[in-house]
LUMPADO-761524 format. One record per residue: residue in three letters; z, x, y of N, C-alpha, C in turn. Coordinates in steps of 0.2 Angstrom, whole numbers, plus 2048, in hexadecimal, padded with zeros to 3 digits. Layout:
alaZXYZXYZXY...
This chain:
metE1AB2FF06E20B2DF03E1EB2AEFCserE21B2CEF7E20B29EF0E23B23EEFileE21B1FEEAE24B19EE8E2BB1AEE6gluE2CB20EE2E33B21EE0E38B22EE6gluE35B26EEBE3AB27EF0E3BB21EF4leuE36B1DEF5E37B16EF8E3CB12EF4glnE3CB12EEEE40B0EEEAE47B11EEAgluE48B17EEAE4FB1AEEBE52B18EF2glnE4EB18EF7E50B16EFEE53B0EEFDvalE4FB0AEFAE50B03EF9E57B02EF5aspE58B06EF0E5EB06EECE64B08EF0lysE63B0DEF4E69B0FEF8E6BB0AEFEleuE65B07F01E67B02F05E6AAFCF02leuE68AFAEFCE6BAF4EF9E72AF6EF7gluE74AFCEF5E7BAFDEF4E7FAFDEFAgluE7CAFFF00E80AFFF06E81AF8F08metE7CAF4F07E7CAEDF09E81AE9F05aspE82AEBEFEE87AE8EFAE8EAEAEFCgluE8FAF0EFEE95AF2F01E97AEEF07leuE92AEDF0CE94AEAF12E95AE2F10glnE92ADFF0CE93AD8F0AE9AAD7F07gluE9CADCF03EA3ADCF00EA8ADCF06valEA7AE0F0BEACAE1F10EABADBF15cysEA5AD8F15EA4AD2F1AEA8ACCF18aspEA9ACBF11EADAC6F0FEB4AC6F10thrEB7ACCF12EBEACDF13EC0ACDF1AleuEBBACDF1FEBCACDF26EBFAC7F29gluEC3AC8F2EEC6AC2F31EC1ABDF34ileEBCAC1F37EB7ABDF3BEB3AB8F36cysEB3ABAF30EAFAB6F2BEB2AAFF2AasnEB9AAEF2CEBCAA8F2CEBBAA3F31glnEB7AA6F36EB6AA1F3CEAFA9EF3BaspEAEA98F3EEA8A94F3DEA2A98F3FaspEA2A9CF44E9CAA0F46E9DAA7F45glyEA1AA9F40EA2AB0F3FE9CAB4F3EcysE98AB2F3AE92AB6F38E8EAB7F3EalaE8DAB3F43E89AB4F49E8CAB9F4DthrE92ABBF4DE95AC0F51E97AC6F4DcysE96AC6F47E99ACBF43E94AD1F43gluE97AD7F44E93ADDF44E91ADFF3DthrE95ADEF38E93AE0F31E8EADCF2FasnE8DAD5F31E88AD1F2FE81AD3F32lysE82AD6F38E7CAD8F3CE79ADEF38lysE7DAE3F36E7BAE8F32E78AE6F2BileE7BAE1F28E78ADFF22E71ADCF23gluE70AD8F28E69AD6F2AE64ADBF2BgluE67AE1F2FE62AE6F30E60AEAF29leuE65AEBF25E64AEEF1EE5FAE9F1AgluE60AE3F1BE5BADEF17E54ADFF1AglnE53AE0F20E4DAE1F23E4AAE8F21lysE4EAEDF21E4BAF4F1FE49AF3F17ileE4DAF0F13E4BAEFF0CE45AECF0BgluE44AE6F0FE3EAE2F0EE38AE7F10gluE38AEBF16E33AEFF18E31AF4F13leuE36AF7F10E35AFCF0BE32AF9F04gluE34AF3F02E31AF0EFDE2AAEEEFEaspE28AECF04E21AEBF06E1DAF1F05argE20AF7F07E1CAFDF07E1BAFFEFFvalE20AFEEFBE20AFFEF4E1AAFBEF1gluE1AAF5EF3E15AF0EF0E0EAF3EF2lysE0DAF5EF8E07AF7EFBE05AFEEF7leuE09B02EF6E08B08EF2E06B07EEBmetE09B02EE8E08B00EE1E01AFEEE0glyDFEAFAEE5DF7AF8EE5DF7AF1EE1proDF1AEFEE1DEFAE8EDEDF0AE8ED6gluDEFAEEED3DEFAEEECCDF6AECEC9gluDFBAEDECDE02AECECBE04AE5ECCgluE01AE1ED0E02ADAED2E01AD6ECDgluE05AD1ECCE04ACBEC7E05AC4ECA
């Protein structure tokens, strides 16, 4: 998989995560003290964050040491 393809996946996941975060702020459960711990939307956001981090790590490895600063 190319760097461009990985970056496109990251961008799509970031957009999806942004949409979920906008919804998350409007949910009734978010008004509860432990709302985030039991919120399914929050769990999806955390899963997306993990996938994004993994993809970004793969992009960094593909770019190699010459791109690092």
